[in-house]
N, C-alpha and C positions, 0 to 999 in steps of 0.2 A: 352549534359548531363544535366539532371535536378538537382534539389536540393531536398534533403531528410530532412524533419523536424521531429525530434524525440520529440513528443509533449505529455505532461502530461495532461490527461483528467480530473484529479481530482478524488474524491472518490466515485462517483456514482450519485450525484446530478448534473444534467447538468448545473445548474447555478453557480457551483463552478469551472468551467473551467476559465482560464485567457482570457482576451479580445484578446490577441495575438493568443492564441490557437484556439479560435473560428473563428477568421479571416482566419487562415490557413486552417481550415476545409472547410470554404466557398470557398477558392481558389483552393483546392486540385484537381488534376486530378485523383489521386489514394489515397485511405485511407486503411491502414492495421491496424485493431483494435484488441484489446485484448477482452477476455471474459467478464471482469468486467467493460467495458466502457458502459456508459448509451446509449441505442439505440436512445434516443431522440436527442443526439448530432449528430448522423448520418443524421438526417433529414435536417441539415443545409448544407449538401453537395450539390454542384451545380448539375443541371441536367446533366446526362451523366457521372458523376464521377464513377470510378470503386471502389467498396467497397468490401474489402476482409477480411473475418473473419480468423484471425490466432490465436485465443484463444485456450488455452489448459486447460482442466479440470484436477483437481488433480488426477493423476494416469490414466487419460483418453487419448483418441486419440487427435491428433492435430499435426500441423507441428512442426518439430524440430527447434531449434534455427538456425542451419545451413541452413535449408530450408528457414526460414524467412529472413536471411541475403541475401541469393541468390535472393529471390523475390525482396527485396529492390534494389539490384544492377540491376536486370533486368528491373524493372519498371523505375528506374532513367535513364536508357538508352533510354527509349521510351517516357517519359512524363516530363513536366517541373516542376511540383510541386507534390511531393510524401510526404504524411503524415503518419508517423508511430505513431499511437495513443495508448498510454499506459494508463491503469488505474492508478490513483494516480499520483506520480511523477516518471518519467522514470529512475531516478538515485537512487531511494530509493528501494532497493531490486527488481529492474527491470533490464532489459538487455539493457537499452538505451545506456550506455557507450560502451558496446561491439559492438552494432550495428553501432554506429557512427564511432568507430575505424575501423571496417571492411570496411566501405564505404570509409573513409579517406585514408586508405592504398591502395585503388584502384582508387584514384583520384576523388571520388564523393563528391561534396560539401555537408556538413551536418551541421545542427544547432540543438541544444538542447533547447527546450522550457519547463521550469519547470512547475510542476503542484502542486496542494495541495495534500499532502500525506495523506493516510487514517489513518496512525498512529497518526496524530494530529487532523485531521478533525472528525474522529469518536468519540473520547472522548469529543471534543469540543461541539458536538451536545448535549451531556449530561452534559455540564458545567464543565467538568473535565480538568483542566489545566495541561500541562506537568511540569511546574515549577510554584512556588507560593511563594511570599515573606513570610518568616518565617516558611514555611512548606517544600518546596523542591527547592533546588538551582541547581540541576543537573538532567539530563535525558539521558537515553540510548535508542536508537532505535535498536532493535536486531531481528534477524530471529530465529524462532524456528525450522526451517528445513534447513539443509545444504546439499550440494552436497556430496553424499557418496564417490564420486571419490577422494575427498580431503584426505580421509583416517584419518582425525583428525578433531575434533570439535573445531572451532575457538572461539565460544562463551562459556566462562566458567561462568556458572550461579552462581556457588558457590562464585567465586571472585566478580562477579557483584553485589551480594547481599550486600556487604559492600562498594561498590565503588560509587554508585549513589543513589539518592533519589527516582526517578521514573524510572520504566522499562516498556517500551512499546514493545510488542512482536508481530511481524508479523508471519504468517504462522506457528503458534505454536499449532494449534487446537488439533491434535492427540497426541502431545508430552506434553500437558499442565500438566499432572500429574507428569511426570518425571521432568519437569522444576520446578514445585513447590517443589518437594523433594530436588532438588539441591539448590534452594533458601533458603529453611529451613535449610539445612545442612550448608549453608553459613552464617547463623546467623539471617535471617529475622524471626520475630515472627510469630507464626501460625495465629495470629489474624490480620495480615496485610491485608488490603482490596484489593480486585482484581475486576476490572470491565471487563466484556466480552461483546464486541459489535459484533454481527454477522451480516454480510451483511449490513453494515451501508449505509443508503440512498437508499436502495432497498426495494421492497415490503415485502420481508420476513425477514426484520430486527428484531433482538431481542437484548434486553439489560438485563444483569443479573449481580448481585454482589455476590461475594463469600468471604470467608476468605481463606487465602493462604493454611491453613492446610486442607481445604475441597476441594481444586481444583483438578479436574480430567480432562479427555478429554472433549473438548467442541466442539460445531458445527463448521463446516468449511464452508466458510472462516470467521475467527474472528480476531479482534484486542483485545489483552489482555493487560490491564493496571494494573501494580502492584505498590502500594504505597499509602501514606497517602493523596495524592491529590484526591483520589477517594472519601474519606469521605467529603472533602470540596466541591467537585462537587455535591454530594448528598444533602448536606446542602443547597447549593444555589438553587438547583432544587426544594427542598421542599419549600423554601421561595418564589420562583417564582409561585409555584402551590398553595401557601397558606395552605399547610398541616403542621401539627405539626412535630417537630423533633422526 
């Protein structure tokens, strides 16, 4: 029985993977990768390695999670080193924990290798910090899309509005307008700055800034940052570029 490594590939820039993650890609007999993993990373795979695309587009075709779990189990029975390569970090709105649990319950050795999550990396590219002395002392990483099978929404944006200083939203593109309405109802001012980073570190990347009261649906996939730290990031960026405030 081989070992399965659940590896975070980082947010899209191939240079943002960890050293350990890169070494495992180089050693892997099999690599199962997500849609948002940089294809440049796959060039580091050794000759003869089996590379399997298990990515799913939003609302599109692709293997189910059950099928991916079964593939991991099957490949682990045939190969020594299997890498399951997730975009970002496999434990931050990924299925890495579930995959490792599935394997462990069946006696397959599994290790999780963390990666740089897009919710922190995408804002950082534009100098936006999640927390900042004197401006924001708390941050929440939340999903804007939840499994309908749960029957109840676990993220209460109305309560969250008064609970933390910075809110970073994953997978919230289509629901951004509804989320904004909940945050406004929870007490956030309409002029609260919001940064939207689409496809960070990919060729079709976009960066836009809104006021919360003007926020509607945004392009997918996007990271949405809500809070005063957005203003501080814009200020630093202007200083870097030598442009007036």
